[in-house]
PAKE-933118 format. One line per 5 residues: number of its first residue (from 1); their letters; for each residue y, z, x of C-alpha. Coordinates in nm, 4 decimals. Layout:
! PAKE-933118
NUM	A	Y:Z:X ~ ...
This chain:
! PAKE-933118
1	QVALV	1.2014:1.5385:1.9107 ~ 1.0566:1.5470:1.5640 ~ 0.9070:1.1980:1.5312 ~ 0.8076:0.9398:1.7760 ~ 0.8349:0.5800:1.6324
6	LLADA	0.5589:0.3560:1.7618 ~ 0.6509:0.0566:1.5567 ~ 0.9738:0.0113:1.3986 ~ 0.9407:-0.3558:1.2603 ~ 0.6542:-0.4747:1.0153
11	AKINF	0.3127:-0.6030:1.1848 ~ 0.0998:-0.8336:0.9960 ~ -0.2697:-0.8565:1.0060 ~ -0.3696:-1.1885:0.8789 ~ -0.7319:-1.1815:0.8118
16	NFNPA	-0.9769:-1.4881:0.7401 ~ -1.3335:-1.3768:0.7568 ~ -1.4815:-1.7390:0.8334 ~ -1.6249:-1.6735:1.0941 ~ -1.4544:-1.3503:1.2124
21	KKEIY	-1.5870:-1.0183:1.0711 ~ -1.2692:-0.8091:1.1493 ~ -0.9051:-0.8569:1.2294 ~ -0.7403:-0.5794:1.4407 ~ -0.3717:-0.5155:1.5121
26	SLNLS	-0.3633:-0.2798:1.8239 ~ -0.0843:-0.0561:1.9820 ~ -0.1161:0.0010:2.3567 ~ -0.0012:0.3657:2.3927 ~ -0.0382:0.3927:2.7811
31	KLNLA	-0.1798:0.7159:2.7961 ~ 0.0764:0.8694:2.5689 ~ 0.0655:1.2624:2.5172 ~ 0.0288:1.3277:2.1519 ~ -0.0869:1.6869:2.1819
36	KFKTI	0.2375:1.8422:2.0005 ~ 0.2156:1.6002:1.7073 ~ 0.0255:1.6886:1.4229 ~ 0.0551:1.3724:1.1863 ~ 0.0549:1.0135:1.2014
41	GFAIK	0.2804:0.8289:0.9142 ~ 0.3005:0.4626:0.8267 ~ 0.3912:0.2213:0.5566 ~ 0.1215:-0.0301:0.4270 ~ 0.0977:-0.2985:0.1593
46	KKNYK	-0.1280:-0.6079:0.1007 ~ -0.0164:-0.9619:0.0024 ~ -0.2642:-1.0539:-0.2516 ~ -0.2500:-0.7797:-0.5593 ~ -0.6006:-0.8908:-0.6666
51	DVISL	-0.7696:-0.7797:-0.3438 ~ -0.9129:-0.4513:-0.2791 ~ -0.8810:-0.3545:0.0920 ~ -0.9470:-0.0420:0.3085 ~ -0.7765:-0.0049:0.6364
56	RVEFT	-0.9415:0.1516:0.9519 ~ -0.7134:0.3422:1.1491 ~ -0.8477:0.4445:1.4942 ~ -0.7198:0.6281:1.8081 ~ -0.8849:0.5801:2.1533
61	NSFKE	-0.8089:0.8103:2.4381 ~ -0.8368:0.7385:2.8239 ~ -1.1714:0.9115:2.8216 ~ -1.3109:0.6509:2.5636 ~ -1.3081:0.8975:2.3021
66	KSEVY	-1.2694:0.7230:1.9713 ~ -1.1909:0.8497:1.6025 ~ -1.0981:0.6537:1.2800 ~ -0.9925:0.7384:0.9279 ~ -1.0151:0.4814:0.6544
71	VKNIP	-0.7166:0.4435:0.4081 ~ -0.8537:0.3194:0.0722 ~ -0.7181:0.0760:-0.2004 ~ -0.4103:-0.0545:-0.0119 ~ -0.1354:-0.1051:-0.2569
76	YKWQD	0.0504:-0.4327:-0.3584 ~ 0.3904:-0.2516:-0.2814 ~ 0.5000:-0.0655:0.0226 ~ 0.3504:0.2719:0.0216 ~ 0.4137:0.5846:0.2935
81	YKVDL	0.0849:0.7404:0.4118 ~ 0.0446:1.0522:0.6327 ~ -0.2736:1.1336:0.8053 ~ -0.3290:1.4651:0.9821 ~ -0.4367:1.3948:1.3403
86	SEFKH	-0.7083:1.6740:1.2739 ~ -0.8762:1.4233:1.0563 ~ -0.9454:1.2238:1.3530 ~ -1.2542:1.4431:1.4532 ~ -1.4047:1.2759:1.7503
91	INDWT	-1.0673:1.3070:1.9710 ~ -1.0950:1.6259:2.1612 ~ -0.8015:1.5487:2.4202 ~ -0.4718:1.4212:2.2643 ~ -0.3001:1.4352:2.6201
96	NISEL	-0.4013:1.0899:2.7075 ~ -0.4012:0.8413:2.4002 ~ -0.4288:0.5004:2.5060 ~ -0.4598:0.2850:2.1827 ~ -0.3847:0.3029:1.8082
101	TFTVE	-0.5794:0.0193:1.6239 ~ -0.5481:-0.0676:1.2484 ~ -0.8356:-0.2959:1.1594 ~ -0.9208:-0.4916:0.8492 ~ -1.3155:-0.5305:0.8198
106	EWNAR	-1.5074:-0.7817:0.6285 ~ -1.7021:-0.5130:0.4340 ~ -1.3918:-0.3505:0.3334 ~ -1.2101:-0.6295:0.1663 ~ -1.3016:-0.8357:-0.1798
111	ENEGV	-1.1504:-1.1506:-0.0505 ~ -1.2450:-1.3298:0.2594 ~ -0.8879:-1.3900:0.3602 ~ -0.5323:-1.2217:0.3091 ~ -0.2650:-1.0341:0.4755
116	VYIDN	-0.2050:-0.6564:0.5195 ~ 0.1499:-0.5521:0.6253 ~ 0.1979:-0.2275:0.8583 ~ 0.5415:-0.0680:0.9126 ~ 0.7276:0.2477:1.0389
121	VRLLR	0.4318:0.3778:1.2391 ~ 0.5427:0.7082:1.3759 ~ 0.4100:1.0284:1.4702 ~ 0.5345:1.3699:1.3504 ~ 0.5281:1.7173:1.4651
């Protein structure tokens, strides 16, 4: 198995920072063993071409270890990203991954409301 698809259809993070401070799209991975995978890949875009948005990508394992990477300047048109799992520095055990979250935070978006789309989330060997 070269790739493991976690999300085949586009997901939408519809954010409005009044009063919320962040919006999250979460995937329950049910203690998935990711030890043999090297990279996470996904496609993202924003709806408002004027907005400047960074997206937080975070893994959590069943031992409550969490680690995040930020994808900066999300584009207006679909763009594919690949992030090495080694960049998630605070995860020591990849054999029991419980959750993958994508977060838009108030301090990482110029506008107070908008939409970010995520598609084709997959793990690659």
